[in-house]
C-alpha positions as CSV (number, residue, x, y, z in Angstrom):
1,M,103.7,126.5,51.7
2,K,106.1,124.1,53.3
3,S,106.8,120.8,51.7
4,E,105.8,117.4,53.2
5,I,109.5,116.7,53.5
6,S,110.1,119.9,55.5
7,L,107.2,119.2,57.8
8,A,108.5,115.7,58.5
9,F,111.9,117.1,59.6
10,E,110.2,119.8,61.7
11,K,108.2,117.0,63.5
12,C,111.4,115.1,64.2
13,K,113.2,118.1,65.5
14,K,110.4,118.8,67.9
15,E,110.8,115.2,69.1
16,N,114.6,115.9,69.5
17,R,115.7,113.1,67.1
18,P,116.8,112.6,63.5
19,A,114.4,111.7,60.8
20,L,114.5,108.0,60.0
21,I,114.7,107.6,56.2
22,T,114.3,104.1,54.8
23,Y,115.3,102.9,51.3
24,T,113.8,100.0,49.5
25,V,113.6,99.2,45.8
26,A,110.1,99.4,44.2
27,G,109.1,95.9,43.0
28,D,111.3,93.9,45.5
29,N,110.6,91.2,46.0
30,T,107.3,91.5,44.2
31,K,105.3,94.5,43.2
32,R,102.5,93.7,45.7
33,K,105.0,92.9,48.5
34,S,106.9,96.1,47.8
35,L,103.8,98.1,48.4
36,E,103.0,96.1,51.6
37,I,106.5,96.8,52.9
38,L,106.1,100.6,52.4
39,E,102.7,100.5,54.2
40,S,104.2,98.4,57.0
41,I,107.4,100.3,57.7
42,S,105.5,103.6,57.5
43,E,104.6,102.9,61.1
44,Y,108.2,103.8,62.2
45,A,109.9,105.6,59.2
46,D,109.6,109.3,58.7
47,I,110.4,109.5,55.0
48,L,110.4,106.7,52.5
49,E,113.1,106.6,49.8
50,I,112.0,104.3,46.9
51,G,114.5,103.2,44.4
52,F,113.6,102.7,40.7
53,A,115.6,99.8,39.5
54,H,118.4,100.1,36.9
55,N,120.4,97.3,35.3
56,A,123.7,99.1,36.0
57,P,123.4,100.7,39.5
58,T,127.0,102.0,39.7
59,A,126.7,103.7,43.1
60,D,125.1,100.7,44.8
61,G,126.7,98.0,46.8
62,P,125.7,94.3,46.4
63,Q,122.6,94.4,48.7
64,I,120.9,97.2,46.7
65,Q,122.1,95.7,43.4
66,N,120.5,92.4,44.4
67,S,117.3,94.3,45.3
68,S,117.3,96.0,41.8
69,Y,117.9,92.6,40.1
70,R,115.0,91.0,41.9
71,A,112.7,93.9,41.0
72,L,113.8,93.8,37.3
73,K,113.4,90.0,37.2
74,N,109.8,90.6,38.4
75,G,109.3,92.9,35.3
76,T,109.1,96.1,37.4
77,K,109.0,99.1,35.0
78,L,108.8,102.8,35.7
79,K,105.0,102.7,35.3
80,D,104.9,100.1,38.1
81,V,107.0,102.3,40.3
82,F,104.6,105.2,39.8
83,Q,101.6,102.8,40.5
84,I,103.2,101.6,43.8
85,V,103.7,105.2,45.0
86,K,100.2,106.2,43.9
87,N,98.7,103.2,45.8
88,Y,100.8,103.9,48.8
89,K,99.8,107.5,48.9
90,K,96.2,106.5,49.2
91,N,96.9,105.7,52.9
92,A,95.7,108.3,55.4
93,N,99.0,108.1,57.3
94,A,101.3,108.0,54.2
95,K,104.7,109.5,54.7
96,P,106.7,111.7,52.3
97,C,108.2,109.7,49.4
98,I,111.4,110.3,47.6
99,L,112.2,108.5,44.4
100,M,115.9,107.6,43.8
101,G,117.5,106.4,40.7
102,Y,119.6,107.1,37.6
103,Y,119.2,109.7,34.9
104,Q,119.1,107.4,31.9
105,L,115.5,106.2,32.8
106,V,114.4,109.8,33.4
107,Y,115.9,110.9,30.1
108,R,114.2,108.1,28.2
109,Y,110.9,108.8,29.8
110,G,111.2,112.5,29.1
111,E,112.2,115.0,31.9
112,R,109.0,117.1,31.9
113,K,106.8,114.0,31.5
114,F,108.7,112.3,34.4
115,V,108.4,115.2,36.8
116,R,104.7,115.8,36.0
117,K,104.0,112.1,36.6
118,C,105.9,112.3,39.9
119,K,103.7,115.2,41.0
120,E,100.5,113.4,39.8
121,V,101.2,110.2,41.9
122,G,102.4,112.0,45.0
123,V,106.2,111.8,44.9
124,N,107.6,114.5,47.2
125,G,111.3,114.4,46.4
126,L,113.8,113.1,43.8
127,I,117.4,112.0,44.0
128,I,119.1,111.4,40.6
129,V,122.4,109.9,41.6
130,D,124.3,110.6,38.4
131,L,123.0,114.1,37.6
132,P,125.5,116.3,39.5
133,F,125.6,120.0,40.1
134,P,125.7,122.2,38.0
135,D,124.4,119.9,35.2
136,N,121.2,119.4,37.3
137,K,120.3,123.1,37.6
138,R,117.6,123.0,34.9
139,F,116.1,119.7,36.1
140,A,116.1,121.0,39.7
141,K,114.2,124.1,38.6
142,L,111.7,121.9,36.8
143,C,111.2,119.9,40.1
144,K,110.7,123.1,42.1
145,K,108.1,124.4,39.6
146,N,106.2,121.1,40.3
147,S,106.6,121.4,44.1
148,I,109.1,118.5,44.2
149,T,112.2,118.7,46.3
150,F,115.3,118.0,44.2
151,I,117.9,116.5,46.6
152,Q,121.6,117.4,46.0
153,L,124.4,115.0,47.0
154,L,127.6,116.0,48.9
155,S,130.6,113.7,49.5
156,P,133.8,113.9,51.6
157,T,135.7,114.9,48.5
158,T,133.4,117.9,47.7
159,S,135.5,121.1,48.0
160,K,134.2,123.8,50.4
161,E,133.8,126.2,47.5
162,R,131.7,123.7,45.5
163,M,129.8,122.7,48.6
164,K,128.7,126.4,49.2
165,K,127.4,126.5,45.6
166,I,125.5,123.2,45.8
167,I,124.0,124.2,49.2
168,S,122.9,127.6,48.0
169,N,121.3,125.9,44.9
170,S,119.7,123.1,47.0
171,H,116.0,122.8,48.1
172,D,115.0,121.8,51.6
173,M,117.0,118.6,51.9
174,I,120.6,117.6,51.1
175,Y,122.1,114.1,51.2
176,Y,125.7,113.7,52.6
177,I,127.4,110.6,51.5
178,S,129.4,109.7,54.6
179,M,132.3,107.9,53.0
180,L,133.9,107.0,49.7
181,S,132.3,103.7,49.0
182,T,129.3,102.1,47.4
183,T,126.2,101.7,49.5
184,G,126.3,99.2,52.3
185,G,130.0,99.3,52.8
186,K,131.4,99.1,56.4
187,L,132.1,102.5,57.9
188,K,135.6,103.5,57.0
189,L,135.5,106.5,59.4
190,S,134.5,106.6,63.0
191,P,131.0,108.1,63.6
192,R,132.7,110.9,65.5
193,K,134.7,111.8,62.4
194,I,131.6,111.6,60.2
195,L,129.8,114.0,62.5
196,K,132.7,116.3,62.5
197,N,132.6,116.5,58.7
198,Y,128.8,116.7,58.9
199,N,128.9,119.7,61.3
200,K,131.3,121.6,59.0
201,I,128.7,121.3,56.2
202,K,125.8,122.1,58.5
203,R,127.5,125.4,59.5
204,I,127.4,126.6,55.9
205,N,123.6,126.8,56.1
206,K,121.8,125.7,59.2
207,S,118.3,126.0,57.6
208,K,118.8,123.2,55.1
209,N,118.0,119.6,56.3
210,L,121.2,117.6,55.9
211,V,120.9,113.8,56.1
212,I,123.6,111.1,56.3
213,G,123.6,108.1,54.1
214,F,126.0,105.1,53.4
215,G,127.1,102.7,56.2
216,I,124.1,103.2,58.5
217,T,123.4,100.0,60.4
218,N,122.0,98.9,63.8
219,K,125.5,99.3,65.2
220,T,126.2,102.8,63.9
221,I,122.8,104.5,63.9
222,A,122.7,105.6,67.6
223,S,126.1,107.3,67.4
224,L,125.0,109.4,64.4
225,K,121.7,110.6,65.9
226,K,122.8,114.2,66.3
227,S,122.1,114.7,62.5
228,D,118.9,115.9,60.9
229,G,118.3,112.5,59.3
230,L,119.7,109.1,58.7
231,V,119.2,106.9,55.6
232,V,119.1,103.1,56.0
233,G,119.0,101.1,52.7
234,S,121.4,98.2,52.3
235,L,120.4,96.7,55.7
236,L,116.8,96.6,54.6
237,C,117.5,95.3,51.1
238,K,119.6,92.6,52.7
239,G,116.6,91.8,55.0
240,I,114.3,91.3,52.0
241,G,116.9,89.0,50.4
242,E,117.2,86.9,53.5
243,S,113.4,86.6,53.8
244,V,113.2,85.4,50.2
245,K,115.9,82.8,50.7
246,K,114.2,81.5,53.9
247,R,110.7,81.7,52.4
248,Q,109.6,84.1,55.1
249,N,107.4,87.2,54.8
250,P,109.7,90.2,54.1
251,V,106.9,92.6,55.3
252,T,107.0,91.3,58.9
253,K,110.8,91.2,58.9
254,L,111.2,94.8,57.6
255,N,108.6,96.1,60.1
256,K,110.7,94.6,62.9
257,M,113.9,96.0,61.5
258,V,112.7,99.5,61.1
259,K,111.0,99.4,64.6
260,E,114.4,98.5,66.0
261,L,116.2,101.2,64.1
262,K,113.7,103.8,65.3
263,R,114.1,102.6,68.9
264,K,117.8,103.4,68.8
265,I,117.4,107.0,67.7
266,V,114.5,108.1,69.9
């Protein structure tokens, strides 16, 4: 049986466009608002990536770090993240959900218990930023057993030999980090160069869905639409931060932002 993630990509391919994958942190700016944001942006997003906050998010730029700090300040724990996903998944038009975070929290919770809980609440995929291949093989197997897509990461410095191994061990989605930076950095490469690198990877195995993350903004998204999917995170986290500062409703703001991003790739 195909996963919800695979089906989402198939739908986008039929519509001749990339999947729009949004990233927000669970509990930002409140637990309730965080759920409302997911429900609201579902109208335009194809897959929802949901961060579980960590107090030392090393791969994240300032916007996502600020989102994580706001969530932690609100007392958001892992049990709240699971509850947010569970409540979101009650919606009839819920989209596939990917949880993204750091291994320390998974380890403390207990790997098996964590994966079982993910399955129970309706998580479809997992990205564990600091659990690289081949150290993640056992955990990836555990995910597969529970019908959860474990998403491998590739970067511009990954050698071709290593890339082939990672791709052959990957499930139905792979995340390509477009540049050497933390999230939200300005594109250091032209979109053309990113796509050139992307296409080299895609040729290794065309059946796997390969998405691009890091540096995706309103300005760059249209020029990268020949990919299977595009991840937008820092832009949205920044949007929540601006709303909080101006005492505006982040739900309305993010709905408009995601609508605009979708318009540029259709």
